N, C-alpha and C positions, 0 to 999 in steps of 0.2 A: 071352679074347675081349673081354669087357667092358672090361678094362683097356686093350686096344689101341684100342677105340672111343673111350674117354675121352681117350687120348693123342692120337689123330687129331683129335678135336673141339677139344682144347686148342690144338693146333698151328694149326688153321684159325682159331680165334678170335684167336690172337696175330697171325696173318698179316693178318687183317682189321683188327685194331687198328693194325698198322704202316702199312697202306695209308691208313687214316683219318688217322693222324698225319702221314703224308707230305702228303696232300692239304691238311690244315689248314695246314701250314707253307708250302705253295706258294701257296694262294689266300687266306690270311688277309690282312686289311687291314694296312697298314703300322703298325708300332708307334707309339703316341702319344708325342710328345716331352714331356719333363718341363720345367716351368719351374723353373729352378735358383736363382732369386733369393734364396731363404731360406738356401741352403747355401753360396753363393759368398763369397769374400773379395774386396772391392773396395777399391782404393787410388787416390788421386789424387796424382800426382807423389810416389809412395812414402809418402804419408801416408794416414791413414784418410779414406775418401771420405764426403761428406755422405750421410745416409740418403735424402735426396730423390731421389738419382740412380736408385735401384732400389726405390722404395716403391710402384710400381704406381698412382701418382696423377698426373693431368695438372696439377692446380693447383699442385703443388710443383715449382719449377724451379731449375735451377742455371745461372748465367751465367758463361761463361768470360771473365774479364777479361784473361787472357793465354793464350798457347798452353799447353795442359796435356795430360797423358797419363793416361788411366784404364787401370788394369791389373786384370784379373779372373783369379782363381785358383779352380779348381773341382776337387773330387775326382772328380766325374762329368764325363766328357769333354764339351766344348762343341761343338755342331755349327752353331748359328745364333744370330744376334743381331738383335733388333728394337728400333729406337730411335725414340722419339717426340720430335721437335724442336719448339721454338717458333720458332727461327731457326736455319737451317742454312747451312753453308759446306762446301766440299770438306774431307774429313777422311781420315785414314789408319788402316787396320786392319793390325796387325802380329802375326804368329804364325809360329813355326818358320822364321825367316829369310825369310818371305814378306812383301811389302809390297803392299797392295791399296788403290788410290784409290777412295774412296767419296764419296757426296754429290754425284755428278756431275750429277744432274738436279734437285736442290733439293727432293727429296721430304721433306715434314714427317714422314711415317711411312715409315721405311726398314728393309727386311728384307735382311739379308746372311747368306748361307750359306757356311760355311767349306768349303774343298776337302776337308778331312778333319778328324776330331775332334781337339781340342786341350784340354789341361787349363789352359793359360794363354794369354790373348790380351791385346793392348794396343790402345787406340784413342787416336789423337792428334788433338785438336780445336783449331782455330784460335781466336784471340780473337773475341769477340762471339757465339760459338755459344751457343744457349740450349737446354738439354735438359730435357724434362719427365720422361722415364722411359726406362730401359734394361731390356729383358727378355732374359735369357740362357736358351737352350734346349739340351737334349740332342738326340741323334740321334732322328729319327722325324718323324711328321706333326705339325706345330704346330697349335694350335687355330685354328678358322676365322676368328676375329676378327683374326688376324695378317694384315696387308695386304701382299701381295707385288706391289707396283705395277710395271707396265711404264711406260716413257716414253710420252708422247702418240704416237698413231699417225703414221706417215709419210703414210699416206692412210687415210681413214675411209669406212665405208659410210654412216654417219649422223652428223650434227653437231647436237647438242642445245644450245640457246642460252638457258639460264635467266639471269635478271637477278641473283638473290640465291641464297645457299645456302638450300635448302629448297623453292624454286620447282620444282626438277627433280622432286620427288616430288608436291607439291601439285597442280600444273597439268599435268605431263607424265606423271604416274601410272605406268601399267604399261608404258611404252615400254622402260625400261631392263631390268627383269627379263625381259620377253618377248624383245626383240630381242638384247640383249647376253647375258643369262644363259641363256635357253632356246635361241635360234637361233644364238648365238655370232657375231652380227654385230659389226663393229668400230664401236662407238658411242663417239664422242668428245664429252665434255662441256666446254663453255667458258663461263665466267661473265662477265657484263658488268661486275660490280662485285666488290670484295673486302671482307672483314670483318676487316682487320688491327686495327681499333680494338676488336674483340670477339674476343680470341684463341681463346676456346673454340669459336666457330662454325667456325673453320677445321678443327678436329678433328671436329666434328659432320659437316661436309661430307664429309670423307674416309670416315668410318665409314659414313655413309649410302650413299654411292656403292658402296663395296666390298660392302656387305650385299646390294645388289640386282644384283650381277653385273658392275659396271664394273671393268675391269682396267687400262685405260690412264689414267695420271694426268691429272687435269683441268687445263685452262688457266684461269688466274685473272688477270684484268686488273689494272691499277694504278689503276683508277677507284674512288674511295671510294664506300661505300654511303651515299647521301643519299635522304631521303624527299621525295616530291613528289605533289601531288594533281591535276596536270594536265600535259598534254604541253608546253604553252607554258612552264610553270614549270620543267619538267625540262630543257628546252633551254637555259635560262639557268644551270642548275647545272653543266653540263658543256661541254667543248669538243666540239661536235658533229662537227667535221672529224676530230678525233683518234679519236672513237668510231667514226665511219664507216670510217676507215682500219683500225682494229682489226678490225672485222667483215669487211671485204674481205680483209684479211690472213689471217683464219681460213679463209675460203672457198677462197682460193688454196692455202693451206698443206695443208689436209686433203682437198680435192677430194672432198667427200661426194656420194653419189648422192641423198641425202635430207637436207634441213635442216628442223629444227623450231623455230619461234619462238613468241613470246607473242601473246596477244590484242591486236589493235590498240587496244582500249578499256582495256587494262591490267588485265584480269580484274576486280578489285574497285576499279579506278580509280586504280591506282598510276601516277603520271606517268612513272617511269623504266621500268616495263614497257612503256608506250606508246612511249617513246623507243626502246627496244630493238627493238620490232617495226617502227616506222616507219623506222629506220635500216636494218634488215634488208632491207626491200623496195627500198631504194636500192642496198644492197650487192650484191644478187643480179644487178643490171644492171651495176654498175660492175666487178664481179669479172671480167667478160668484156670490159671496155673496155681496149683496148691503149694508151690515152692516160692512163689513171688509175693513179697510183702506179707509174711505170716501174721504180723501184728494186725494188719487190715483184715485178714481172714477171720481172726478171732472176733472182730467187731461186726463184720458184715457177711462173712462167708464168701466163697468164690462165686462167680457168675459168668455164664456164657450168653452173650448178647444174641438174641434171635436174628435181628436184622440191622444191618449198618448201611446207611446211604451216604454218599458223598456228592456234594454239589458239582454239577457238570461232568461227573464221571461218565465215560463213554460206553460202558457196558451195562446191559440189563437196565436200560433207561426207563425212567418214569417221568411223566409230564403232568404236573398238578393242574387241576381245573380251578383256576382262581378268578374266573369271570362270571360265576353264578351268584345270584343274590343270596345273602345270608340273613335269615330272620333275626338272629341275635344282634345284628348290627343295622337294624332298620332297612334291610334289603340292600345294603351296600355290599359290594363284592369283596372277596379276600384280597384282591389286588388293590382296590381302593383303600381298604383298611391298612394294608402294608404301607402304602404311601402316606397315609395319615399318621401311622405309628412312627415312620421315619421323620415326618415333619416335626415331631416333638424334639428331635435332635437339631435344634436351631443352629448350633455351632457348626454343623456338618453339612447342611443342605446346599451350600454353595459349591461343595466339592463333589458330591455324589447324588445319585437318584436311584429309585427302584425301577427296574426294567423287566418287562414280561416278554422280551425278545432280545436278539443280539447275543453277544459273547458273554454277558453277565446274567443271562436269563434266570430269573428267580424261580421259574417253574421246573427247571431241568435238574434231575438227580439221577444217579445210577446206583443200583444195588451192588455194593462192594462185597458184602458177605452175608450169607443167610444159612440158618440151621433149619428153616421151615420150607425150603423150596423157593423156586424163582417165581416172580410175579407173572400173571397172565393178563390181568386187566390193564396194568401199566398206568394207573392213576390213583392208587391208594397205598400209602406206606404201610398200612396195617393188613394188607392182604395176607391171608394164611395165618393171621394172628387171632387168637381168641382171648379176650380180656373180660374178666368178671366185673360187671358194673358195681362200683362202690359209692356210697353216698359221700358227698363233699362235706368234710368236717372242718369247722373253724377251730383249728388247733390252738390258735393264739388265745382266744377267749377261754377255752377250757383250761389251758395250762396256767393262764394268768389267774383265773379264779381259784383253781385248786391249789396254787402255789402259796396262797396266803390264807391263814386260818380265819381272819376277820372277814375277808371277802367271800370265802367259800361258804360261810354261814348264811349268806343271802342268796346263794345260787339256787337252792331249791325253791325259795319264795319266788324268785324271778321266773323259773321254769313253770311253776304252777300258775303264775299270773298270765304268762304267755299262753298256756294251755287253755285257761278260762277264756281269754280273749279270742282264741281261735275257735273254741266251741261256740261262743256267743255269735261270732261272725257266720258260723256255719248254720245255726238254727234261725238266725234272724230273717234270712231270705224266705224260707217256707212259712214262718209266722206272718210275715208281711203279706204273702199271697193269700193265706187263709183269712187273715183279718180283713183284707180288702174285699175278698169274695163275700164274706159274712156281711160286711157293711152294705155292699151293693144289693145283695139278696134281701136284706132287711128293708132297705129303702124301697125296692121294687114291691115287696109284699105290703109295706105300709101304704104305698101309693094305690095299689090294687084295692085294698080295703076301703080306702077313702072314696075311690071311684064307685065301688059297690054301694056304699052308703048313699052317695049322691043319686045313683040310679034308682034306689028304692024310693 
């Protein structure tokens, strides 16, 4: 009798163990991808490749003086590639007779996922391409610092207009982590100037944006970063008509419900910050002017911005709540994320900091212009705005796949495989439960029968 009880108990324990194992396999997080750089073999036009290509350092670069091909062989199958460029052109990814056009959007940080795993891949880069680093990954979830950029939005909920890289965190603080990261609003960032003369700042810019939840690649102008201590001086440094046309083009292109601009006094008195804000208040009128930039109207049509806010503007003020925990960032606050985003700008941290009080308070904005009425709550940029929720689309993958006839032929297979995998994961849970219950009931019934026999 005791032996039968132990047997029944053992079967029940094994059954429960099987159920737990099934549930673990169904609901466990995706396997982490391995960085394969230390184990792969890399060649450049069939010769040993410079170590700078895969040394995980931004400062070491390789310049392609002619068209060249990098070949990567790995014993562990390769599933994705992440390339950090300093200067990029269209390039070609080749594997298993597939040819994929990449670099279509000019991303300095470009992530490419293979349709299926491969032990050998080739990358053909044109002349003048400059690469800082290439990271090779196995199947699984890549680390969070790998930036999977989408192209700029076709239309945006919010347009953020910083002057320099780092202004978006210092003066616009918690906007990006809260609205883009937590609420999943389509927040597009567009810079008035660029930092091509300081190559490292371009990478800091991208790392900072990605860290706080921005997924659409930023727009960066061709205007150089120049310093000025007054509005009049700044006007002399730049072609104001070209800058104004640039801003109007942004408004018509992205058609945002909300636009965020700089302090009219340039925060700490920076003349180019002032110029940015003063041009913006002209641009929001001209954007809806059918006589201004008719060539732009043919492409984008006119647009009347519903709400425009300026940092520190003293009328119709709004104070952001940036001290509440955000579930999208492991319960860190928008203020904490703003500081972490700025910390990615390592070259600038000794000069500035993010503040939630004082004269540069990143929470304070004023409603400069509205077509939808004044705010009443005073803590939400989208008050009085109704936006239809649209699914986030990975435009980069869709356009990359459809742009090449060889790659597009595998797209349907890839989608079907994902659908099958999703269906399998969906039904495995209920099957596990049913199977476990059946095993336990069968075990209990078997034990009961044996007890009855013994009693007889």
